[in-house]
N, C-alpha and C positions, 0 to 999 in steps of 0.2 A: 785794896778790895773794897774797903768801906767807902772810899771816895768814888769808886765805880758804881756802887750801889746807890749812893746819894744822887749821882748824875742820872742813873737809870730811872729812879723814882721821880726825879724832877721832870724828866722827859715824858713819863707816863701821865703825870698830873697836867703838864702843859698841853699834851695831846687831848686830854679830857676837856680842858677848858676851850680848846679850839673847836671841838665838835659840838659844844653846847650851842644851841640855836643855829646849827649849821645851815639848815634850809633857809632860815630867814636871812642870815648874813650873806649867803651866796646867791640870793635872788637879785638880778639886775633890775633896779627900780625903773629904768628907762626902757625895758623890753617887756612886751606882754607875755604872760605865762601861757596864754593860748592864743593862737592866731585867729582874728575875727573871721567869721564865716564869709563876710563880704570879700575879703582878700582871697580866700580859698576859691570862691566862685569865679572871680576875675581870672585867677591863675588857671583854673580848670577850663575856663572858656578858651583861653589862649592855647592851651595844650591840645584841644581837639583838632586844631588845624596845624599846629607845629609841635614842638616839644622843647623841654629845657636841655641845656648842655650844648646842643649843636643845632642851631636854628635851621629849619627846613630840611633836615636830614631825610626824614621819611617821605616828605613831599617830593623832594628831588628824585628819590629812588622809585617810589611807588607811582606818584602822579605823573612825573615826566619820563623817567627812564623806561618804565613799562607801559602804563595806561595811555599816555599821550601818543606813544609810538605805535602801540597795537591798534589804537583807534584812528591812526593816520592823520590826526590833527597836526602832529609834528614828525620830524624825521631827523636823523643824524647819520653822518658817515662813520662815526666812531662806534662801529657795531660791536666792538669788544667791550664796550662799557654801556652804551645805550642799547641794551640787549632786547628790549621790547620791539625794536624794529625788525629783528631777525629771529625772535622766539628762542633765545638760548638762556641758560640758567647761570646765575651767580648768586651764591648763598646770601651775602649781606645785602644785595640789591632786592632779591625776591622777598626776603624776610624783614625788611626795614620797618614796615608798619607794625608787624607783629612784635618785633623785639623792642620797639620804642614805646608802643602804646601801653603795654601791661605795666612796666615799672614806673611810668609817668602818668599819663592821663587817666588810665583805669584805676590805678591805685589812689590817685588824688580824688577822683570822683567818688569812689567807695568811701574814703575817709570823710569827705564832705557830706555825703548822704547819711552816714551813721551819726555824725555830729549833729546835723540838722534835725534828725529824727527826735533828738532829745528835747527839743524846744518847739512847742506847737506854734510859737510866734514866727518861726522861721519856715513856715509852710511854703512860701514862694521860693526861697533859696533851695529848699528840698526838692520842689517840683522842677525847677530849672535844672538842678543837678541830675535828676532822673532823666530828663529829656536829653541833656548833654551826653549822658552815659549811653542812651539808645543810639544817638548819632555816632558815637565812637565805636560801639559794638556793631552797629550796622555796617560800617566800613570794613571792620575786621572779618565779619562773617561773609560779606559779599565778595571779599577778595580771596579768602582762604577756604570757606565752607564751614565745616565743624570746627569750633574753637572753644577754648576755655571761656565760660560765661558765668554760670551761676556761682562758682567758687572763686572766680578771678578777682584779684585785688584784695582779697580778705586774708592773706597770709599772716599779716601782723595781728589780726584780730582772732583768727581761728587756728593758726598754726598749720594750715594747709598750704604748703608751698609748691605743690604739684597739682594744681586744680584740674579737675576732670574736663575733658572735651565734651561739650554738649552738642547734640545733634542740631543742625541748623533749623530743622522743623520746630524744635522746642524753643530755640533762641527766638525765632520769629514770633511764636505765640506769646512769649513773655515780653518782647519788645512792644508788641501791639498793646498788650495789657498795661504796660508801663506808661505808654503815651496816653492812653485813655485815663488812667488814674491820676497821672500828673496833671493833665489838662483839667480834670475835674477839680483838683485840689487848689489850683491857682486862684488867688483871692485878692481883689482890689482893696479889701478892708484890712488885710494883714500887712505886716512890714514889707516894703518894697525896696529892694537894693538897687536904686536908680543908678548910682555911680558905678557899682560893680557889674552891672548888666551891660556887657560890651556888645550886645546884640540889639536890644530894643530899648535900652535906657529905662527899664522898669515898666514898660507897657505890657501888663499881664494879658490883655486881650490879644495882642499880637503873638504872644507866646502860645496862647490857646490855639489860635489859627495855625501857627507853625506846627504844633503838635499834631493837629488834624491833617495837615498836608503831608507831614512825614508818615502818618498812618496810611494815607492814600498811597504814598510811594511804596511802602512795604506790602500793602494789600495787592497792588498791581504786580509786584514781583512774584506773587504766588499764583498768578493767573493760570499757568500750565499744570501745576501740581495739586492745587486745591481751589478749583474755580468757585465752589460754594463758599469757602472761607474768604476768598478774595472778594467776592461780591458782597458778602455781609460786612466786611471791614471797610470796603470802599463806600458803601452806602452810609455806614456809621460816620465815616470821616466827613462825607459831604453834608450829612444832616447836622453835624456838629458845627460846621462852618470852616471853609477853607480860606487860604490867603485871598485878599480882595484887591491887591494892587502891588506895584513894585516896592512900595515902602514896607510891605510885609515880608519881603524876601529875607531869609535867614542868612545873615552875614556877620562875621566877626570883624569888628572895627579895630584897626591898628593905629599906632602912633608913629609919626615920621621922626623918630628920634635917632636913627642910625644904629640903634642897639638891636642886635639880632632877635632876641626873644620878644621884643615889642614891635617887630616888623612883620608884615605879611610874609609867610613862609615861601610862597611861590615867588614873590618879588625878591626876597633875599637870595633865592637861587639864581635869578636872572640879573640882579643888580650888580653893577661893576664893583661896588664896595663889599658885596657878599661873595657869592661863588662866581658871578659874572659869566654864566654859561652861555648867555646870548652874545655878549660883546666878544667872547672868545671863539665865536662861531661853532660852539659845541652842538647847538640845536637850532634848527630852522622850522618854519611852518612847513608842513607836508604838502606835497603836490596835490594829493587827493582833496585836502581841505581848501586850499587856495582856489583850485579849479572849480570846486563846488560853490564857493562864495561868488566867483565870477559868473558862473552859469545862472545862479539864483539872483544876481544883481543885488547882492547883500551889501548894504551901506556900511556895515561893521568892518568890512575889509580895510577901508581907509582910516579906521581908528586903531585896529589891533596890529597892523602889519607895516613894516618899513624895510627898505633896503639899508645896507650898512651906512650909506651916505645920509640916511635920515629921510629919504624920499618916500612919502606915503601914498603917492599916486596909485590908485587901485589897479589901473591897467598895467603898471610896471611891475607889480608883485609877481614873484616866481617862487613856487613851492619846490622843495627838495624832493626828488623821487624817493619813494618808500623802498627800503631794503637795498639801498645803494651804499657800498663801502667806498673808501678813499681811492682804491685802485679803479673801481668802476667809474667813479666820478671823474677821475683824471683822464679817462678815455673818451669823455664827451667833448664835443667841439666847444671852443671858446664862445661866449664867456661862461658857459654852463659847466665848465670843468673846474671851477673854483667855488668852494662853499661860501666864501665871503660874498659872492654875487647873488645869493639866495635870500629871500625874505626871512625876517625874524620878528619876534614880538617888538612892537614899537616901544620907546622908552616910557611912555605913559602907562604901559601895561605892567611895568615893574616898579612903580612908585611905592616906597616902603609903607605908606599909609593907605594903600588900597584896601578896600574891604575884601575879605576872602569869603566867598559865598559857599554855603553848605546846601541850601535849597532855595530856589528862586520862585517867584510868582509865575514865571513862564513855565517852569516844570510842572507846577501845581495845575495850571490851566491845561497843559497838554495831557496830563494824566486824567484830568477830569473829562476832556474830550474823548479819550479812549474809553473811559468807564461809561460814558453816555452812549457811545456807539455799540458797546457790548450789552446795553440794556440794563446795566447795573444800577445806574442812578438816572434821575430825570434831568432834563435840560436840553440845550441845543449845542451839539458838538461844534458846529461852525462858529458859534459865538465864542466858545472857549478857545478854539483854535485861533480865531482872529485876535482875541485878547492876548494870547500867548505871543503871537508874532509881533504885535505892536509893542508889548512890554519888553520883549527880547531886544528890540532895537533901542528902546529908551534906556534899558538897564546898562548898556555899555557906556553910557555917559558917566557912570560911577568910576570908570577907568580912564577918564580924561576925554571922552567924546563930547560932541556937541550936536548929536543927531536930533532931528525934529519930528513932530507928528507927521509932517509931510513925507519925511524919509520913511517913516514906519508905514504910511499908507501906500507909498510906492512899492515897498518891499512886499506888502500883502497883496497888492494887485499883481505882482510878478509871480507870486506863489500862492494862488487861491486854494481854498479848501475844496476837494473833489466831492461836492455834495452828492452828485449822482453816481459816484464811483462805487466800486466794490468795497467790502470791509478791508481787504488787503490794501487797496489803493489808499484808503483813509489812514490805515495804520502806517503805511510808508510815508505819507505826508506828515503825520503827527510826529513820528519818531525820527525822520530826517531832520526836522526842525529842532527836535530835542538834541540831536548830535551837533547841529550848528550852534545852538545857543550855549551848550556846555563847553564847546571848544573855544568860543570867544571869551568865555569867563574862566578858562583854564580849569574846568571841572572834569578832567579827563577820567578820573576813577568812576564818576557817576555815569559818564557817557558809556564806559565799558560795561558797567552793570546793565544798563538799559539795552545796549546792543546785544548782550548775551541772551536777554529775555525775548527781544523782539526780532532780532536779525536785521534791523535797520539802523543806518543805511546799509545797502549791500556793498560791502567792502571786498576788494580782491586781495587775498592774502599773498604774502611773498613766500618763496620756497628757497631760502638762502642755504647754501651748503652747510651741513652740520647742525641745522635747526633741530629742535627736540619735539616738534609737533607734527612732523610729516607735512609741513607747509600749511598748517591751520593756525588761525589766531587762537592763542591760549584761552582756556575757559576759567582758569584760576591761577593764582600764584602758589608756589610751593612753600611749605612750612619752614620755620627756622630750623636749621640743621642742629642747633644747640639743644633742641627739645629731645632729640633722640638720646636715650641713655639717661635722661634726667627726669622726664615726665612720661610714665608708661601710658598715660591717657592718649598719647599720640598714636600708639599702635591700635588702640580701640577705634580711634577716629578713622584711620586708614582702612581698617577692616570693614567698617560700616559704610564709609563714603566711597572708598576706592583708593587705588594707589596714589601716592603723593607725587602727582605729575601735573604738568600744565594742561594736559588734555582731559583730566578727570572732571566731570561735571558736578557742580554742587547741587544741593537738593532742588532748588527752584529752577535750575537751568536744564530743562528737559526738551 
């Protein structure tokens, strides 16, 4: 017994000596105790286009499987998976952006914002993070409608793990405020994270103009539900200064390392070493888009599209009919009965180091042209339209093209602005080009949002058996089914917005 007591006391004293200076002893001298904000900024920037863990997961599902198919930029005969072509629902496909954004990009951005607030010298990182959060939340609310916003990402800080669903009207009001305040706060005299800024390399003036062009985007979204507010914010955006050239386009720059998280998410989905959905004939360019490019004599066709053989001759490109399943395809005459014979994105379109664009100068100029025509801002709509078309042709060179100013001039000559036309004719010209330019840069989600507001281009829906919209292009995606029974806020959102269906229109879509 005595021996046991001696041993016990020896253990107690040894434990006490081990816990003395425990924190000092167990700190790794080669690891930082806090992650530098520059690293968090770079990570957060990458995450607004992709996400950690599974590169391109939400881009594949939301941007390709649904938006690209619904906008008829692309098509697939695998209608049981590429459900956007026939308007049917699958939970993990519809909810991908929702389920991946909140635990990854939103949480990281909230953390970065709260850390940057503590140091006045980090005002530029703080402002960039606020703009990035607006970009990410803008996609979420435009895809789903009412979503968690004001409390989202703060669970670790506030203990609120079932954040309320904010009304889209309120989300828009705050996003516009955030863009204004963040743009105002950007300072060339404060610390500039040049290396960590994967968008503009530390050029705060480009960040300011990007914030203003994003402000114009959200202002124009409100055109049908709050014309006075839309006009006021559009004028404010224009007065503050919009993008001035293609070098101002907001795009996340990736590295060609072969590592998924450092690669363009859209490219990762198409790249043979990634998901390889193009080389596996899972998706092709849609007939609607290819025929529109041919009709408009669009020189981008020879850059973005190729046959499986690699032939990029524009006249030989063939788009896959929308809403065609494998059985329907097999019934077509040869060579149209094999999906391998249809056009798909050319290899240059899925280089891993391609820039992934969030907003382009082309979009900014087209929205400016619309605002001018509506009398909301001053200027000449034709000038903005012409600038947009020229820029759209040159912008594709970032994806391996070699188009020239002469190509841009020829395209503009083939698609002139209808100066003497009606307002509707002008809107059709502006927003058809919007659809064309977003399609060539794989910005299908943005094309879908703009189509819902404007109705252009005039797309013919499919009415595939068993579709869930009565043959109408969906107006939103359905929420994550995992939210039901976990977050009661979803019930309030459905009561306010309408049933959780593809056909329910979100606030600005009237």
